[in-house]
C-alpha positions in Angstrom: -77.3 -119.8 12.2 -80.3 -118.6 9.8 -79.7 -117.2 6.9 -83.2 -115.9 4.9 -83.1 -114.1 1.8 -85.6 -111.3 1.1 -87.2 -109.9 -2.0 -88.5 -106.8 -3.0 -88.8 -104.9 -6.3 -86.3 -102.6 -5.3 -83.5 -102.1 -2.1 -85.8 -99.8 0.0 -88.7 -102.2 -0.2 -86.1 -105.3 0.5 -84.8 -103.2 3.2 -87.9 -102.3 4.7 -88.6 -105.9 4.8 -85.5 -107.1 6.9 -86.2 -104.3 9.5 -89.9 -105.1 9.9 -88.6 -109.4 10.4 -85.5 -108.7 12.3 -85.6 -105.4 13.5 -83.2 -102.4 12.7 -80.0 -104.3 14.5 -80.5 -106.7 11.6 -76.8 -107.8 10.0 -77.1 -107.7 6.2 -74.7 -109.8 4.0 -75.2 -108.8 1.0 -77.3 -106.6 -1.0 -77.9 -107.6 -4.6 -80.1 -106.3 -8.0 -81.7 -109.9 -9.5 -83.9 -110.5 -12.0 -87.1 -109.8 -10.6 -86.1 -106.9 -8.2 -83.7 -107.1 -5.2 -82.9 -109.4 -2.7 -80.9 -109.3 0.5 -79.3 -111.5 2.4 -79.8 -111.0 6.2 -79.6 -112.8 9.4 -81.2 -111.7 12.9 -78.5 -109.6 15.8 -80.0 -112.1 18.5 -78.5 -114.6 16.0 -75.0 -112.8 15.9 -74.5 -112.8 19.5 -75.0 -116.6 19.9 -72.7 -117.7 17.2 -70.2 -115.1 19.3 -71.4 -116.6 22.2 -70.6 -120.1 21.2 -67.1 -119.2 19.9 -64.7 -121.5 22.0 -62.2 -119.5 23.7 -58.9 -119.5 22.6 -56.2 -120.6 25.4 -53.6 -118.3 26.0 -49.7 -120.2 26.7 -50.2 -120.1 30.4 -53.6 -122.5 30.4 -55.9 -118.7 30.9 -58.6 -118.3 28.8 -58.3 -115.4 26.6 -61.3 -112.9 27.6 -61.3 -111.4 24.0 -63.9 -114.3 23.0 -65.6 -112.2 20.1 -61.9 -111.6 18.2 -61.7 -115.1 18.2 -64.0 -115.7 15.5 -62.4 -115.8 12.0 -64.5 -113.6 10.0 -64.7 -110.6 12.7 -60.6 -111.0 13.0 -60.6 -110.6 9.1 -62.4 -107.1 9.4 -60.0 -106.7 12.2 -57.2 -107.2 10.1 -59.1 -105.2 7.1 -59.4 -102.1 9.4 -55.5 -102.3 10.7 -53.8 -103.3 7.4 -55.3 -101.5 4.3 -53.1 -103.1 2.0 -52.2 -106.0 3.2 -52.4 -108.5 0.3 -56.3 -109.7 -0.2 -55.7 -113.1 -1.0 -53.0 -114.0 2.1 -56.0 -112.5 4.5 -58.3 -114.6 2.7 -56.6 -117.7 3.0 -55.7 -117.4 6.4 -58.9 -116.3 7.7 -60.2 -119.3 5.8 -57.6 -121.8 7.9 -59.3 -120.2 10.6 -62.9 -121.2 10.2 -61.8 -124.6 9.6 -59.4 -125.0 12.4 -61.7 -123.0 15.4 -65.1 -123.2 13.8 -65.3 -125.5 11.5 -69.1 -124.4 9.7 -70.5 -124.2 6.3 -72.2 -121.3 7.0 -69.4 -119.3 8.5 -67.2 -119.7 5.4 -70.6 -118.8 3.3 -70.5 -115.9 5.3 -66.7 -115.0 4.9 -67.3 -115.5 1.2 -70.0 -113.2 1.1 -68.1 -110.7 3.3 -65.5 -110.4 0.6 -67.9 -110.3 -2.6 -69.5 -107.5 -0.6 -65.8 -105.8 -0.3 -65.4 -106.4 -3.5 -68.4 -104.7 -4.8 -68.0 -101.5 -2.7 -64.7 -101.2 -3.8 -65.7 -101.0 -7.3 -68.7 -99.0 -6.5 -66.4 -96.6 -4.9 -64.2 -96.3 -7.4 -67.1 -96.2 -10.3 -68.2 -93.2 -8.1 -64.3 -91.3 -8.0 -64.1 -91.5 -11.6 -67.4 -90.2 -12.4 -66.0 -86.8 -10.3 -62.6 -87.2 -11.8 -64.5 -87.0 -15.0 -66.5 -83.7 -14.3 -63.8 -82.2 -12.0 -60.7 -83.1 -14.4 -62.0 -84.0 -18.0 -58.2 -83.7 -19.2 -57.7 -87.0 -17.0 -61.0 -88.6 -18.8 -59.5 -87.9 -22.3 -56.2 -89.3 -22.1 -57.8 -92.2 -20.4 -60.9 -92.5 -23.3 -57.6 -92.7 -25.6 -55.8 -95.7 -23.8 -58.4 -97.5 -23.1 -59.7 -97.0 -27.4 -55.9 -97.8 -28.2 -56.4 -101.4 -26.0 -54.1 -100.3 -23.5 -55.0 -102.2 -20.3 -57.8 -100.9 -17.9 -54.8 -101.2 -15.4 -52.1 -99.0 -17.1 -54.6 -96.8 -18.4 -55.6 -95.5 -15.0 -52.5 -95.7 -13.5 -50.8 -93.1 -16.4 -54.2 -90.4 -15.7 -53.8 -90.5 -11.6 -50.6 -89.4 -12.7 -50.8 -86.8 -15.3 -49.2 -83.4 -14.1 -51.9 -80.8 -13.5 -53.0 -77.6 -15.5 -51.9 -79.9 -18.7 -54.2 -78.9 -22.2 -55.4 -81.6 -24.2 -52.1 -81.3 -26.3 -49.8 -81.5 -23.7 -51.5 -84.1 -21.6 -51.1 -86.3 -24.7 -47.2 -85.4 -25.1 -46.8 -86.6 -21.7 -47.9 -89.6 -22.4 -46.3 -90.5 -25.7 -43.0 -89.5 -23.6 -43.8 -91.6 -20.3 -45.1 -94.7 -22.7 -41.2 -94.0 -24.6 -39.3 -93.7 -21.9 -40.3 -97.4 -20.6 -40.7 -99.3 -24.2 -37.4 -100.6 -24.4 -35.7 -101.0 -27.6 -32.7 -101.8 -28.8 -31.4 -98.8 -30.2 -29.2 -100.0 -33.8 -28.5 -103.6 -35.6 -25.0 -103.9 -34.1 -26.4 -106.2 -31.1 -27.2 -109.3 -33.5 -25.6 -108.2 -37.4 -22.7 -106.9 -36.1 -21.8 -108.4 -32.1 -22.9 -111.9 -33.0 -23.6 -114.9 -31.0 -26.4 -117.6 -31.1 -30.1 -116.2 -31.4 -32.8 -119.1 -30.8 -36.6 -117.5 -32.0 -39.4 -119.1 -29.8 -43.2 -118.8 -29.9 -46.3 -120.7 -29.9 -47.6 -122.1 -33.4 -48.4 -119.5 -36.4 -46.7 -116.6 -35.0 -44.2 -116.3 -38.1 -40.9 -117.6 -36.8 -39.4 -119.2 -39.5 -40.2 -116.4 -41.9 -38.8 -113.9 -39.3 -35.8 -116.3 -38.9 -35.9 -115.9 -42.7 -35.8 -112.3 -42.8 -32.8 -111.8 -40.4 -30.5 -114.0 -42.1 -31.4 -111.9 -45.4 -30.2 -109.5 -43.5 -27.2 -110.5 -42.2 -26.5 -112.0 -45.2 -27.0 -108.6 -47.0 -24.4 -106.9 -44.6 -22.2 -109.4 -44.0 -21.9 -112.4 -46.8 -23.0 -116.2 -46.2 -19.3 -117.1 -45.0 -20.1 -116.3 -40.8 -23.4 -117.2 -40.9 -25.0 -120.2 -39.2 -28.9 -121.8 -39.7 -30.6 -124.4 -37.3 -34.0 -125.6 -37.2 -35.5 -127.8 -34.4 -38.7 -128.2 -36.2 -38.7 -131.4 -36.9 -42.9 -132.3 -35.6 -44.4 -130.4 -38.0 -44.7 -132.0 -41.7 -42.4 -130.3 -43.9 -41.6 -127.8 -40.9 -38.0 -128.1 -41.4 -38.5 -127.6 -45.8 -39.2 -124.0 -45.1 -36.2 -122.8 -43.8 -34.0 -124.9 -46.0 -35.5 -123.4 -49.0 -34.8 -120.0 -47.4 -31.4 -121.1 -46.5 -30.7 -122.2 -50.4 -31.8 -119.1 -51.2 -29.3 -117.5 -49.1 -26.6 -119.8 -49.8 -26.6 -121.4 -46.1 -27.0 -124.7 -45.0 -29.9 -125.2 -42.3 -29.0 -127.4 -39.8 -31.8 -130.0 -38.9 -31.7 -131.1 -34.9 -34.2 -133.4 -32.6 -32.9 -133.3 -29.4 -30.0 -132.0 -27.0 -27.9 -134.3 -28.5 -27.9 -133.1 -31.9 -27.9 -129.1 -31.2 -24.7 -129.6 -29.3 -23.1 -131.6 -32.4 -24.9 -129.0 -34.4 -23.5 -125.6 -32.3 -20.1 -127.6 -32.6 -19.9 -127.6 -36.3 -21.0 -124.0 -36.4 -18.6 -122.8 -33.3 -17.0 -120.7 -36.0 -19.3 -118.5 -37.3 -20.3 -115.3 -36.3 -23.9 -115.5 -35.6 -26.5 -118.8 -35.8 -30.1 -118.1 -35.9 -32.3 -120.9 -34.8 -35.8 -121.2 -35.7 -37.6 -123.7 -32.7 -40.8 -125.4 -33.1 -43.9 -123.5 -32.2 -46.1 -125.1 -29.6 -49.1 -123.8 -27.4 -47.9 -122.0 -24.2 -49.7 -124.5 -22.4 -48.0 -127.6 -23.8 -45.4 -128.7 -21.5 -43.3 -129.2 -24.9 -42.9 -125.3 -24.3 -40.6 -126.4 -20.8 -38.9 -129.0 -22.8 -38.2 -126.9 -25.4 -36.6 -123.9 -22.9 -34.3 -127.1 -21.1 -33.5 -127.5 -24.5 -31.9 -123.8 -25.6 -30.6 -124.1 -21.7 -28.3 -126.8 -21.4 -25.9 -126.9 -23.8 -22.6 -124.8 -22.8 -23.0 -122.2 -25.4 -25.1 -119.3 -24.3 -28.3 -118.8 -26.5 -30.0 -115.6 -26.4 -33.6 -116.2 -26.7 -35.9 -113.9 -28.3 -40.0 -114.2 -28.2 -42.1 -113.9 -30.7 -45.1 -112.1 -30.0 -48.2 -111.8 -32.6 -49.8 -108.3 -32.3 -53.1 -110.5 -33.2 -53.5 -111.5 -30.2 -54.8 -110.1 -27.1 -53.1 -108.7 -24.1 -54.4 -112.1 -21.6 -53.0 -114.2 -24.5 -49.4 -112.1 -24.5 -49.1 -112.3 -20.8 -49.7 -116.3 -20.3 -47.5 -116.9 -23.7 -44.7 -114.4 -21.7 -45.0 -116.4 -18.3 -44.8 -119.8 -20.4 -41.9 -119.1 -22.3 -39.7 -117.1 -20.0 -37.9 -119.9 -18.4 -34.8 -118.9 -17.2 -34.8 -115.7 -18.6 -35.7 -113.7 -22.0 -33.2 -112.1 -23.7 -35.9 -109.8 -26.2 -39.0 -109.7 -27.9 -39.7 -109.4 -31.8 -43.3 -108.4 -32.5 -44.6 -110.2 -35.6 -47.8 -109.7 -38.0 -47.8 -105.8 -37.2 -49.8 -105.0 -40.5 -53.2 -107.7 -39.5 -53.5 -105.5 -35.6 -56.4 -103.4 -35.2 -54.7 -102.3 -32.3 -51.4 -102.7 -30.5 -52.0 -100.7 -27.5 -52.0 -104.4 -25.8 -48.7 -105.8 -27.2 -47.2 -102.9 -26.2 -48.3 -102.8 -22.7 -47.6 -106.3 -22.2 -43.9 -105.5 -23.4 -43.2 -102.7 -20.9 -45.0 -104.2 -17.9 -42.8 -107.3 -18.3 -39.9 -105.4 -19.3 -38.8 -106.7 -22.5 -36.3 -105.6 -25.1 -37.9 -105.3 -28.3 -35.9 -106.0 -31.5 -37.8 -105.9 -34.1 -41.5 -105.6 -35.8 -42.5 -107.8 -38.9 -44.9 -107.2 -41.0 -45.7 -109.5 -44.2 -44.2 -112.0 -45.6 -41.2 -110.5 -48.1 -38.2 -111.6 -47.3 -36.1 -108.9 -46.1 -38.3 -106.6 -46.5 -41.0 -107.2 -44.3 -38.9 -106.4 -40.8 -37.8 -103.4 -39.3 -35.7 -102.0 -36.5 -38.4 -101.4 -33.8 -38.9 -97.6 -33.8 -40.3 -97.1 -30.5 -41.6 -93.5 -31.4 -43.3 -94.7 -34.1 -45.1 -98.0 -32.8 -46.3 -95.2 -29.9 -47.9 -93.1 -32.3 -49.2 -96.0 -34.5 -50.4 -97.2 -31.2 -52.5 -94.0 -30.2 -53.7 -92.6 -33.2 -54.8 -96.1 -34.9 -58.7 -95.3 -35.9 -60.9 -97.6 -37.9 -64.3 -97.5 -38.5 -64.0 -101.3 -37.5 -63.1 -100.8 -34.2 -66.1 -98.6 -33.8 -68.7 -101.1 -31.8 -65.4 -102.0 -29.1 -64.7 -98.2 -28.0 -65.5 -97.5 -24.8 -68.4 -94.1 -24.9 -67.7 -91.6 -22.5 -70.3 -92.4 -20.2 -69.1 -95.7 -19.9 -65.5 -95.2 -18.5 -66.2 -95.1 -14.9 -67.6 -98.6 -14.7 -64.7 -99.3 -16.7 -62.2 -98.3 -14.4 -64.2 -98.7 -10.8 -63.6 -103.0 -12.0 -60.1 -102.5 -13.2 -58.3 -104.1 -10.2 -57.0 -101.8 -8.1 -53.8 -103.9 -6.4 -52.0 -104.5 -10.0 -48.3 -103.4 -9.5 -46.8 -101.4 -12.5 -43.9 -99.7 -12.3 -42.8 -96.8 -14.8 -40.0 -94.9 -15.1 -39.8 -91.2 -15.3 -42.9 -90.4 -13.1 
């Protein structure tokens, strides 16, 4: 197959050249803007017929040839599947189509055609979504306002679009904002009171990447416990034997509180420490921080899951991280399951919508929020209404370069992933 490139000053001129060279029945593979004009990839209808006619016949189980020759071409099969199954997973279809291409027609050109057709489909879907959101802005300005508010607060385009699409009709601006806050509040799972930690007791391990504030947060929780129940029934353990002076920081806090800190290096040490502290009401474990992409994460989760003593794992999430990074961290650390999370460095974050977005989508239970270095003042039980109001009302001159203009919103939503699986309560 002879696939040709055609250039013009604009799309109309390039199409005119294609028609002149290949006729009105030419097959257009791609039409895109380039630096010096417009580029079209195309081939003639005669070459298309040649490809179809040269496609090997598929034999039925009885050995007779299958007469539906055209549908045996893998990329035509892909088109048929796309039209018959509009909700099929695109990745599975692509893999299946490419497998057929490899088995029935090992041609680099045909695989390239498949790739171009997938690219064209993505472009068309994006353009249609852009047009749709442009129309929504004109017909339903309140939805556009809600969308802009959520995106400006750093909520993901996927969640922002979902809420804007589900917004009830005939709401004014104030009621629309109240509805958004209500839905976010219903889906942000927080601890009702501290009884789940301070009164019920148990073993809690604070986990997370380096630098998110695990040691300081452990000290804050220890101080809160001591203020309510005293020092006698509290145990402290640190696994941070890798960082120079890592366990010393918690030892200093423990000395101030009057609680001995047990340092452990491996599973055997941890088992001995837990056995020694088994009569304690509450045990807090400060763990070593490692990158979410380090193999030590798996080893750490295995360490906390290996013994007979159940250990609740609380993941520390820095509010200063992006939503993509937070999602990556959760994916790495969830291992056999997470029991909850704590937002740290809340005072350092310009926006927190991305943090709340990830916690909502991952359906994590939020225990505390931490804001600073003071022990135990700078930690509070998570208050969903306060956090959501803070996320939606954060306006700072420093954020202005990152805010979306009204006329940019359709393009942002056009590029958003339509296949993102979001399930919220109370909608």
